[in-house]
LOMAR-151026 format. One record per residue (C-alpha): x, y, z; chain. Coordinates in pm, 1 decimal. Each point is the difference from the previous one (the first is absolute). Layout:
BEGIN
[[X,Y,Z],"A"];
...
//
This chain:
BEGIN
[[-822.7,2700.6,399.8],"A"];
[[42.3,-278.7,-295.4],"A"];
[[155.9,-328.9,109.9],"A"];
[[366.3,8.6,-159.4],"A"];
[[40.0,394.3,171.7],"A"];
[[-54.2,-251.9,342.4],"A"];
[[347.6,-33.0,116.9],"A"];
[[-119.6,-270.9,229.1],"A"];
[[-125.8,-202.6,-290.9],"A"];
[[322.6,55.3,-212.3],"A"];
[[194.0,-120.4,320.6],"A"];
[[-203.7,-362.6,-36.7],"A"];
[[-1.7,-4.4,-333.3],"A"];
[[389.2,104.6,-44.1],"A"];
[[77.2,-269.9,269.8],"A"];
[[-204.3,-293.4,-202.6],"A"];
[[212.6,115.5,-315.6],"A"];
[[313.8,-134.0,219.0],"A"];
[[-165.8,-250.4,133.8],"A"];
[[-88.2,-142.8,-341.0],"A"];
[[276.7,110.6,-200.0],"A"];
[[197.4,-209.8,264.9],"A"];
[[-210.6,-352.0,-22.7],"A"];
[[-40.8,24.0,-384.7],"A"];
[[361.7,-90.5,-17.8],"A"];
[[-22.6,-281.2,151.8],"A"];
[[-85.8,-255.0,-256.0],"A"];
[[253.1,145.0,-208.2],"A"];
[[257.9,-68.0,254.6],"A"];
[[-136.4,-327.7,-2.1],"A"];
[[22.1,-49.6,-387.9],"A"];
[[353.7,111.5,9.5],"A"];
[[87.6,-191.1,280.7],"A"];
[[-192.9,-345.4,-175.9],"A"];
[[366.1,-58.9,-190.4],"A"];
[[279.8,6.5,273.2],"A"];
[[-201.3,-105.4,262.5],"A"];
[[-159.7,-301.6,-242.6],"A"];
[[-383.2,109.8,104.6],"A"];
[[-275.2,-150.1,-200.0],"A"];
[[-350.6,145.5,-87.3],"A"];
[[-113.1,-162.5,330.4],"A"];
[[189.2,64.2,223.0],"A"];
[[-7.5,416.3,-105.1],"A"];
[[-368.9,-45.5,42.6],"A"];
[[77.1,-141.7,350.9],"A"];
[[233.8,292.5,92.7],"A"];
[[-294.0,240.5,-153.8],"A"];
[[-272.3,-151.9,190.2],"A"];
[[233.7,-15.2,345.6],"A"];
[[85.9,393.7,-38.4],"A"];
[[-374.6,37.0,-90.9],"A"];
[[-110.4,-204.0,282.7],"A"];
[[212.5,177.0,237.5],"A"];
[[-158.5,348.1,-134.1],"A"];
[[-318.9,-102.6,-16.4],"A"];
[[-52.1,-225.5,330.1],"A"];
[[150.0,251.1,204.1],"A"];
[[-267.7,282.4,-135.8],"A"];
[[-302.9,-34.8,196.7],"A"];
[[224.2,12.5,357.4],"A"];
[[153.5,282.8,-130.2],"A"];
[[-344.7,172.7,-94.1],"A"];
[[-68.5,-80.5,363.8],"A"];
[[281.0,225.3,90.1],"A"];
[[-60.0,251.3,-213.6],"A"];
[[-319.5,12.7,163.2],"A"];
[[150.2,41.4,365.2],"A"];
[[286.3,191.0,-54.8],"A"];
[[-30.6,233.2,-338.9],"A"];
[[66.5,-41.2,-378.8],"A"];
[[361.5,243.0,42.2],"A"];
[[192.1,-238.4,242.4],"A"];
[[-110.8,-333.3,-187.8],"A"];
[[102.3,123.8,-355.3],"A"];
[[326.7,160.7,87.3],"A"];
[[109.9,-321.2,171.7],"A"];
[[-125.7,-182.3,-308.0],"A"];
[[196.2,246.1,-260.1],"A"];
[[290.1,-70.6,211.2],"A"];
[[5.4,-334.7,70.9],"A"];
[[2.1,-73.4,-373.2],"A"];
[[265.3,207.8,-122.5],"A"];
[[230.7,-117.6,275.4],"A"];
[[-107.3,-388.9,-97.9],"A"];
[[9.5,49.4,-435.3],"A"];
[[362.8,186.6,38.6],"A"];
[[132.1,-327.9,184.9],"A"];
[[-137.7,-208.1,-240.3],"A"];
[[204.4,156.4,-279.2],"A"];
[[284.7,85.4,195.9],"A"];
[[148.7,-369.5,-91.2],"A"];
[[-255.2,-181.3,-203.6],"A"];
[[-53.8,-397.8,48.2],"A"];
[[-209.4,-173.6,218.1],"A"];
[[-54.3,188.9,267.6],"A"];
[[-166.2,273.1,-226.1],"A"];
[[-274.3,-254.5,-21.9],"A"];
[[-90.1,13.7,347.2],"A"];
[[92.9,382.2,53.3],"A"];
[[-236.9,34.6,-287.3],"A"];
[[-231.2,-163.2,188.9],"A"];
[[24.8,169.7,298.4],"A"];
[[30.6,361.8,-176.4],"A"];
[[-411.0,-52.0,-61.0],"A"];
[[-82.5,67.4,327.5],"A"];
[[62.8,349.4,-33.5],"A"];
[[-249.3,-15.1,-258.1],"A"];
[[-257.9,-190.9,207.2],"A"];
[[74.3,270.4,263.4],"A"];
[[-70.1,298.5,-230.9],"A"];
[[-286.8,-100.4,-196.3],"A"];
[[-264.8,26.4,262.7],"A"];
[[107.5,308.1,155.0],"A"];
[[74.2,168.6,-413.1],"A"];
[[-354.3,-80.9,-89.0],"A"];
[[-161.4,59.6,326.9],"A"];
[[133.7,346.4,-37.7],"A"];
[[-65.0,47.4,-363.3],"A"];
[[-333.2,-87.7,5.3],"A"];
[[-98.1,228.1,307.8],"A"];
[[133.1,325.9,-153.7],"A"];
[[-200.5,-69.9,-319.5],"A"];
[[-299.9,-13.1,262.6],"A"];
[[129.7,335.5,97.5],"A"];
[[142.1,187.4,-256.4],"A"];
[[-170.3,-172.9,-311.2],"A"];
[[-348.9,35.0,57.0],"A"];
[[-32.5,-345.9,151.2],"A"];
[[78.7,-197.7,-314.6],"A"];
[[227.1,-248.2,183.9],"A"];
[[44.1,-242.1,-280.0],"A"];
[[92.2,301.7,-293.6],"A"];
[[261.5,64.0,304.0],"A"];
[[121.1,-408.2,62.7],"A"];
[[25.2,21.9,-358.4],"A"];
[[223.8,311.2,-23.5],"A"];
[[233.9,-203.3,283.1],"A"];
[[15.1,-302.9,-201.5],"A"];
[[102.5,174.9,-261.6],"A"];
[[315.3,146.5,159.4],"A"];
[[83.1,-368.8,65.3],"A"];
[[-67.3,-112.1,-306.4],"A"];
[[221.0,287.8,-111.0],"A"];
[[281.2,-160.7,195.8],"A"];
[[-92.9,-395.1,-108.4],"A"];
[[49.7,195.3,-372.6],"A"];
[[347.0,149.1,63.7],"A"];
[[141.5,-302.2,234.3],"A"];
[[77.1,-253.3,-254.4],"A"];
[[53.1,262.1,-316.4],"A"];
[[246.6,187.8,200.8],"A"];
[[154.0,-308.2,208.0],"A"];
[[4.1,-188.0,-288.4],"A"];
[[271.8,282.7,-188.7],"A"];
[[183.6,2.3,316.6],"A"];
[[16.5,-358.7,39.1],"A"];
[[110.1,9.3,-402.1],"A"];
[[296.5,240.9,59.5],"A"];
[[145.9,-125.4,448.9],"A"];
[[-224.5,-302.9,42.1],"A"];
[[-214.7,-47.3,262.2],"A"];
[[231.2,242.7,276.9],"A"];
[[-83.1,307.6,-265.4],"A"];
[[-325.9,-69.8,133.1],"A"];
[[122.2,197.4,335.2],"A"];
[[7.7,272.4,-204.2],"A"];
[[-402.5,20.7,12.6],"A"];
[[30.0,59.1,375.5],"A"];
[[158.7,330.4,-65.5],"A"];
[[-234.9,114.0,-259.4],"A"];
[[-334.3,-61.5,235.3],"A"];
[[197.1,146.0,333.6],"A"];
[[-177.3,360.4,-23.3],"A"];
[[-325.5,-129.2,-99.5],"A"];
[[-6.6,-177.2,299.2],"A"];
[[121.3,287.8,189.9],"A"];
[[-311.0,193.2,-119.3],"A"];
[[-212.9,-250.8,106.7],"A"];
[[93.4,-54.5,351.0],"A"];
[[40.6,389.5,63.8],"A"];
[[-340.5,78.4,-166.8],"A"];
[[-204.3,-310.1,93.5],"A"];
[[-277.6,170.9,262.7],"A"];
[[-206.6,-326.7,117.3],"A"];
[[-356.7,15.1,-52.0],"A"];
[[-261.8,-159.4,197.2],"A"];
[[-338.3,-111.0,-51.2],"A"];
[[-315.5,214.4,51.7],"A"];
[[-133.5,10.8,343.7],"A"];
[[-319.4,-159.5,-102.0],"A"];
[[116.0,-281.7,-211.4],"A"];
[[-44.4,-223.7,323.5],"A"];
[[299.8,-302.5,-14.5],"A"];
[[-115.4,-344.6,-129.5],"A"];
[[-42.1,-321.3,247.0],"A"];
[[51.5,-334.4,-125.8],"A"];
[[-334.5,-101.1,-70.1],"A"];
[[45.5,90.8,-374.6],"A"];
[[300.6,-228.9,9.3],"A"];
[[-221.2,-263.1,88.0],"A"];
[[-190.0,-71.2,-239.3],"A"];
[[338.2,-59.0,-179.9],"A"];
[[-148.2,-295.9,-207.3],"A"];
[[-297.1,150.5,-105.7],"A"];
[[-65.2,-37.9,-401.3],"A"];
[[77.2,349.3,-76.6],"A"];
[[295.3,-5.5,196.0],"A"];
[[129.7,-300.9,-166.1],"A"];
[[-31.0,116.2,-293.4],"A"];
[[123.0,342.8,84.9],"A"];
[[351.2,-181.6,81.1],"A"];
[[-22.9,-222.1,-312.9],"A"];
[[-27.3,335.6,-191.5],"A"];
[[272.3,138.8,170.1],"A"];
[[265.3,-304.6,-18.4],"A"];
[[-76.1,-57.0,-349.0],"A"];
[[47.5,323.4,-151.1],"A"];
[[319.5,37.1,220.2],"A"];
[[141.8,-328.9,-213.0],"A"];
[[-60.7,118.3,-290.5],"A"];
[[170.4,315.5,85.8],"A"];
[[266.6,-166.8,195.7],"A"];
[[110.5,-252.7,-307.2],"A"];
[[139.3,275.0,-237.6],"A"];
[[198.7,171.8,260.2],"A"];
[[155.3,-268.4,138.6],"A"];
[[35.5,-194.9,-304.0],"A"];
[[30.0,252.8,-271.9],"A"];
[[377.3,62.5,64.5],"A"];
[[124.1,-370.0,-14.4],"A"];
[[-230.7,-75.6,-288.0],"A"];
[[177.2,223.8,-183.4],"A"];
[[386.0,-60.5,148.9],"A"];
[[-91.9,-364.3,-87.4],"A"];
[[-52.8,147.5,-383.8],"A"];
[[320.5,173.2,33.8],"A"];
[[-70.2,335.5,32.9],"A"];
[[233.4,223.5,209.7],"A"];
[[-142.4,142.2,348.7],"A"];
[[-5.9,345.0,-166.0],"A"];
[[-268.1,-127.8,-258.1],"A"];
[[-218.6,-255.8,268.3],"A"];
[[11.8,271.1,277.0],"A"];
[[-126.4,275.1,-310.8],"A"];
[[-314.4,-278.4,-49.5],"A"];
[[-39.9,-58.1,401.2],"A"];
[[-36.3,387.1,25.1],"A"];
[[-253.4,42.2,-284.3],"A"];
[[-217.4,-276.4,139.0],"A"];
[[15.6,200.7,346.3],"A"];
[[-79.0,354.2,-223.0],"A"];
[[-288.5,-157.6,-93.7],"A"];
[[-93.9,-134.3,324.6],"A"];
[[39.4,373.9,132.6],"A"];
[[-228.0,180.6,-266.0],"A"];
[[-279.2,-312.9,122.1],"A"];
[[31.8,146.2,330.7],"A"];
[[-98.4,258.2,-94.3],"A"];
[[-304.6,-72.9,-203.6],"A"];
[[-101.5,-220.3,274.4],"A"];
[[-38.1,281.9,259.4],"A"];
[[-158.4,215.9,-245.3],"A"];
[[-255.6,-195.4,-128.1],"A"];
[[-62.0,-189.8,372.2],"A"];
[[-143.7,344.7,82.3],"A"];
[[-199.2,69.0,-297.0],"A"];
[[-127.4,-421.5,-133.5],"A"];
[[-142.5,-262.0,146.3],"A"];
[[341.3,-176.9,101.0],"A"];
[[-99.3,-345.4,-17.3],"A"];
[[-49.1,-3.2,-390.0],"A"];
[[381.2,188.5,-37.1],"A"];
[[145.0,-269.8,212.4],"A"];
[[-178.2,-273.7,-211.0],"A"];
[[73.6,171.9,-368.7],"A"];
[[337.6,131.3,117.7],"A"];
[[90.4,-365.5,92.2],"A"];
[[-197.6,-199.3,-327.8],"A"];
[[196.8,252.2,-231.9],"A"];
[[350.8,-77.4,193.2],"A"];
[[-30.0,-370.9,-141.2],"A"];
[[73.8,116.8,-359.7],"A"];
[[313.4,173.0,33.1],"A"];
[[112.3,-322.5,210.0],"A"];
[[-151.2,-240.3,-268.6],"A"];
[[271.9,147.2,-272.1],"A"];
[[267.9,55.7,216.6],"A"];
[[201.3,-315.9,-124.5],"A"];
[[-53.6,85.1,-385.8],"A"];
[[87.3,382.7,77.3],"A"];
[[286.0,-25.4,263.6],"A"];
[[288.1,28.8,-309.6],"A"];
[[-174.5,263.1,-207.2],"A"];
[[-70.3,341.0,55.3],"A"];
[[-338.0,-31.2,114.6],"A"];
[[135.2,-84.0,302.2],"A"];
[[29.0,323.5,134.1],"A"];
[[-339.3,56.2,-44.7],"A"];
[[-140.9,-302.8,106.1],"A"];
[[211.3,40.3,334.1],"A"];
[[-138.1,360.8,96.1],"A"];
[[-350.7,-88.1,-89.8],"A"];
[[51.9,-336.2,232.8],"A"];
[[128.5,215.3,252.8],"A"];
[[-271.3,272.0,-14.4],"A"];
[[-290.1,-289.8,10.3],"A"];
[[62.4,-141.4,301.1],"A"];
[[140.2,293.8,183.3],"A"];
[[-348.5,180.9,-25.9],"A"];
[[-135.2,-203.7,256.3],"A"];
[[202.1,66.7,311.0],"A"];
[[-55.5,314.7,110.3],"A"];
[[-368.6,-196.6,4.4],"A"];
[[58.8,-232.1,234.8],"A"];
[[171.0,176.5,203.2],"A"];
[[-198.5,300.5,95.9],"A"];
[[-293.2,-262.4,5.9],"A"];
[[189.9,-209.6,282.2],"A"];
[[36.6,313.7,206.3],"A"];
[[-377.5,76.9,-35.0],"A"];
[[-93.8,-310.5,174.4],"A"];
[[232.3,106.4,290.7],"A"];
[[-79.6,345.0,130.6],"A"];
[[220.2,170.9,194.5],"A"];
[[262.6,-316.7,-28.8],"A"];
[[169.9,132.5,-301.5],"A"];
[[313.9,-95.6,54.2],"A"];
[[-90.2,-349.7,79.0],"A"];
[[-244.6,16.3,-305.3],"A"];
[[323.8,61.5,-237.1],"A"];
[[217.7,-249.7,146.5],"A"];
[[-272.2,-254.0,-33.5],"A"];
[[-86.9,61.4,-341.3],"A"];
[[385.3,95.4,-115.1],"A"];
[[88.4,-341.5,192.1],"A"];
[[-243.2,-208.0,-143.4],"A"];
[[133.3,178.0,-406.5],"A"];
[[313.0,-83.3,55.3],"A"];
[[-21.6,-321.7,163.8],"A"];
[[-227.4,-139.7,-257.1],"A"];
[[199.5,86.5,-321.3],"A"];
[[338.5,-137.3,176.2],"A"];
[[-164.1,-328.0,57.8],"A"];
[[-142.7,5.4,-359.2],"A"];
[[335.9,47.4,-170.7],"A"];
[[151.5,-310.5,211.5],"A"];
[[-250.1,-166.1,-194.7],"A"];
[[80.0,156.3,-316.2],"A"];
[[338.8,-32.0,51.9],"A"];
[[-49.0,-386.9,51.1],"A"];
[[-219.0,49.5,-312.7],"A"];
[[297.3,178.2,-214.5],"A"];
[[256.8,-285.4,121.9],"A"];
[[-198.1,-303.5,-136.9],"A"];
[[-147.9,175.9,-328.7],"A"];
[[193.5,339.4,-23.3],"A"];
[[-188.7,352.0,-33.4],"A"];
[[-217.1,-41.3,-262.0],"A"];
[[-255.1,-240.8,198.4],"A"];
[[47.8,272.8,298.6],"A"];
[[-132.2,287.3,-204.6],"A"];
[[-279.6,-184.7,-134.0],"A"];
[[-66.2,-92.3,315.2],"A"];
[[-21.0,356.4,185.0],"A"];
[[-255.1,57.2,-273.5],"A"];
[[-164.4,-221.2,146.1],"A"];
[[6.6,116.6,316.3],"A"];
[[-63.5,378.0,-147.6],"A"];
[[-373.3,-169.4,-146.4],"A"];
[[-52.5,-150.2,389.8],"A"];
[[43.1,295.1,178.6],"A"];
[[-272.8,185.9,-257.7],"A"];
[[-251.9,-275.5,118.6],"A"];
[[98.4,11.5,380.8],"A"];
[[-129.3,370.3,-47.5],"A"];
[[-361.3,-92.5,-21.0],"A"];
[[18.1,-246.6,264.1],"A"];
[[0.0,251.9,251.7],"A"];
[[-372.2,78.3,124.1],"A"];
[[-129.5,318.2,27.0],"A"];
[[64.2,56.9,359.8],"A"];
[[204.3,254.0,195.0],"A"];
[[316.3,-126.2,-121.3],"A"];
[[-87.8,37.3,-376.2],"A"];
[[-118.0,310.5,56.6],"A"];
[[333.1,111.2,137.7],"A"];
[[157.0,-103.7,-302.8],"A"];
[[-241.3,212.7,-242.5],"A"];
[[-21.7,300.4,264.0],"A"];
[[-58.6,303.0,-239.4],"A"];
[[33.2,345.1,147.4],"A"];
//
């Protein structure tokens, strides 16, 4: 039975589409609100950081609940919470909307460990144990949501203002119903014993530190683009529909990168894949300031998303293998680390943009990508690295 014919997998993947579809419109909303509310780049970075920290720091906690209570209950709660808070934020756009957007991301924090656990376990059962490839399909659905969100959101905002984004809630309701009805929770195989806390005692071991830095720096490069592309093009005078389209192209490239990352991790040395893609990612970032107002912005944006998207499924599945029997907890930890470090990076980059403009931000992001490529080789040959470069 192929993975995409597995309705339990499709339930998790389609719900992931909905969550990230809504997530992706937060930077767009901040860009639109920046004019009436007088939001600076630093403020936008701060609000985004608060939103992402709210979702990311809660994910390890939600991951523990998933391991105890099961994935379906937590996923359903997360979807419902996010849709309600997101809708309330749009009813009367204003300062209160900022707080509601931050709170809405708790729903994303509840969903992601549950959805990631469900998807990878279904991959083990239905796709010849290729859980990294399964993870890449799961993240593909999320990336499609991240791609479509700013595109549709920008068009609706152009015509009806921010309240027009309420239409998106109606559009995703049938998908939510399918996900809730067809979600059949998966559990790990009986012979997979739960991990103890012993591996966590070595959290400051050099290999683990390099893994954490690798995850954080990679997330920073991608977060800078997803958060600041709308504001960058808004400052250049583009309409929401135009910069929503460009932001969507970045996420489309990232979606393709996720698929290549999952496929390559099951066939090649993942350390080489991670290092090569992040080193190459520095090139489009360096080029961005000079091509931003030319036709080349479209392929370069896609390329940047593609290269920074490749590592994501590799790193997530690596973390799951580090904690066998605690897939929900491991998913919450790695996803929380990814989102939190990315948001912290955007806060720093927001300060940089306010002081020196966006061009230095793109150059700095290129440097971060190059450092990330080097960090891969700081991880020694240990069980951690063998998880990253695991081949089936």
